N, C-alpha and C positions, 0 to 999 in steps of 0.2 A: 505495497501500500503504501503512494506517495504520499509525501508533505504535502499539507494544504497551508498556502499563506494567507495572511490577513488580507493581503489587497487582492486575490482571486477571490474569496470571498464577498468581500466588496463588490466588486466586479458583479461576481454571480448575481448577486443578491440585487443592483441594479439594471443588470440586461432584463433580467426576469421582472421585476414590480413594471419596470418601461412596457416589456410585452401584454403584461397581464391587463396595463391601463390601459391598450391599445385594444384587447377584446373587451375590457368593458366599455371602453364608447363606442366601439362597434356593435355591442347589442344596443346602447341605449337609443344610438342615432336611428337604425335600421331594424331592430328586431326586440323592440319593446311590448309588443302587440301580440309576440308571434311563440308559440310551443318552446321555440328553440331559444328566447331570452334565457329560462335560467341555465339550461344546459354549456351557454358559452359562457355565461358566472362561475359555474365549475371550474369550467375551464381553464378562467381567468385566475381561479385560486390556485389551482392545482401546478400552473405554469409559473406562477408565483414563488410556491415553495417547493415543488419539485429540485430542481436544481442546489437550493440550499438545503435540503434534506441530505440529498447525495453526497455533497462538499461534508457536509458534518460527521454523516456516517464513516466516510471515508479517513478523513482527519482524527475522529475515535478511535478505528483500528489501527491507525498509526503511533495512535499515542500509547493504544492498550498493546502494543509491540513491542514500542520501547521500553515500557518500565516492566514487560515481564521476561527482557534482557539483562535487566541489571544483575539479577544474582548473579545472572552467567560469567557477566562480565565481573564483576568483585572478585568472585574466584579465582578468574584469570589471574586478576591483579594478584591474589595473595598464592597464586603457586609460583607466577615470574619473579617475585618478589624472592619467595624462599630461595630461589637458585642466585640472588644477588644480585638482581637489578634492582634500578633505583625507579621510584615510582615514575616517575615520565616513561623510562625506557620499560616499563610495563606495561604502561598506557599504549606505546605504541608497538607492543609485540602483540595487545591484542588486540587492536585495529585489525590485523591480517586475518582473524578469526569471524565467524559468523552468528553474525546476531541480528539478522533480520535488518529492520531499518536504522537497529543500533551504529551498524559496520560502518554508515558512510558518514555519520556524525564525529564517529571517533577517527575517522579519516579526514576529516578537516581541521579534526581538535590538533590532530598530526602535523597536518601539513601548516596550521598556524605554528605551530611551534619552532618547526623548523625554517619558518622565514624572519624569527626571531623574537616572536611573542613566546611571554612568559608562560609558566602553567597554569598559573592562579587565574590570566586573562584569558588564556587560549578555553579553560574550563568554564571560566563565568561567561563569554561567546556561546558555549555548548549548551549552558543552561538555559541560556537567553530564546536560541535558534528553537532547543526542545519545549522548554516553557511546562512541563508535566509536575504535580504534585510532589511524586515521588524522589524524580530529579533536583527540582530545588529543594527539597530537603537535604537531600545527600550533599551535595555541592559544598553549602559552608564544613560539612564534619569535615569533606575529602581535602580542601582547601587548609583548617586546622589541622591535620595530619601530616601534608605536606611542610606547611612550614615549621611544627615541633620535632618532625624527622621521625626516626627511634624505629619501630617496629612498627610496620605497616599491618601487616597480619589482627593485631589486637584490634584495628580499629576498623578494616575491611570484614573480619568476618563476622562482627555483631552488625554491621551495618546489615551483610547481606542477609540474616537473621531478618533485621527489621523490617528491610523489604518484601521477604519472600512471607514470610506471617502477615504483612498490610495485603500484600496480592490476596495469600489466599482468605484473609478478612471478606475482601473486598468480592473473594467471588460466592463466597460462602451469603454472603447481604444479596447479590444476585439472585442466587435458587432460592433464597426466601420470599422475594420481592416477586419474582416470575409471577407465582399464580395471580397476585392484584391486577398486572397487566393483563395476565388472561382476563379476569372480571371485567378490564375495560372493553376488552373485544365483543365477551359475551353482554354485554347489557348493550352493546349498539346492537347484537345480532338482535336480540329480544326487542328494542325499539323499533328494527324494521320488522321484525314481524306481528308485533302491534298495531304499529300502523295501517299496514299492508291488509292483515284482515282487517282492522276496522273499516276501511277505504270497501273495500272486496263486500264486506257483509252487511255495512251500514250507509254510507252515501250512496251509495251504487242502487241499493234497492228503495231508499229513502228519495231517490232521485225519481221514480218511477210512480209518487204519492203527488199528486199537484197541490195537496191542501199542506204539504211539511216541506213544498220545495220552498216555499219564498222564507219559509223559516231557520231554514238551515242553508249550511255552505255549500255552494253547488259543485258534482264533481270535479270543474278545472279546480277552482280559489280552494277544494279541499288538499287536491295532488298538488298545489303548488305551496298552498302551508306543511307540509309535510315533506316536502320537498327540501323546504329552508328548512325545517327544523331538523333533517338529517345532515345535512349541511353543517351548522354549527353544531351537533352532539357528536361528529366526526372529527369535526377540528380542533375543537377543547378538548373531548376524550384525547387525543392521540399526544396534546400537550402535556397532559398530566402523566400519563404513560409515559412518556420520556422525562419528565420531571421525576415520577418513581424509578424507575428503574437506571438510569442513569445518571441522577441530578443534575438536568439542565432541562431546560424545556424547549431548544433548540433542540434536543436528542426527540423531541416527540413531535417534529418536521414528517419524518419517514412514518412512524405510526400514522396522522393526519392525514396522510395520502394515502395509503393503504386501504380507511377506514373510507375516507371518500370516495375512491374508485368503488369499493364494495358496496358503498351505500347508493352510488348513482344509479348502477347496473342494476340492481334489485328492485328501485323503483322504477328505471324505463324499463324493465320487463315484466313483474309483475303486478303492479299498480298502472 
């Protein structure tokens, strides 16, 4: 998984919002009284959030892979130091191994040191590029270890255990929270089933009775209302799922896109 820069995210948001605005403007100018109006609105919402959802997922996978390879990196540094290497030499030796996306960042760090940058500055630059919580917690400890000298393994072995335990705890948290994410999907399916059955068994039959038709919503109005309700339920339900599962609202964009498409297809063909 490649690293997604902040500029790329801003460009994706800008382009997708512009395209979504064009779709919305087209719908209001030419399709306001057409059955396609609501479909264009849903299309605009998907266009607005789909690119950001993809980039956020790719960036999450990249950061996750960086954190997962940190224990292996620390173990390699301890092994290299036990052979008599300095900390700088140990990092350079570790950069020759494969740690997923972490390898490329280590090679950049080694390149900076080869150009005359100090180990501390190269490490800080590495932290600014990666910018994961575990890396930012580890860097001050590594810097202090490089300044004080002594036996590096006394620092890196506890640090490795800390990172590994943190990753294990995070995996356990995600496993425990997964049923709650499933509840978001199940509740959306129940909502869809309810509105579809209500429309087909109540509104369609009541529309055949002239005496009650004036007091109720027409079938077109009911269909439009349920359609709008499904869009709102899908959008915010997905954001809640992302916040619970990965800790950020932006992580819920992919869930919102999935729920939006499921809701659109269900109401399109069943209502």
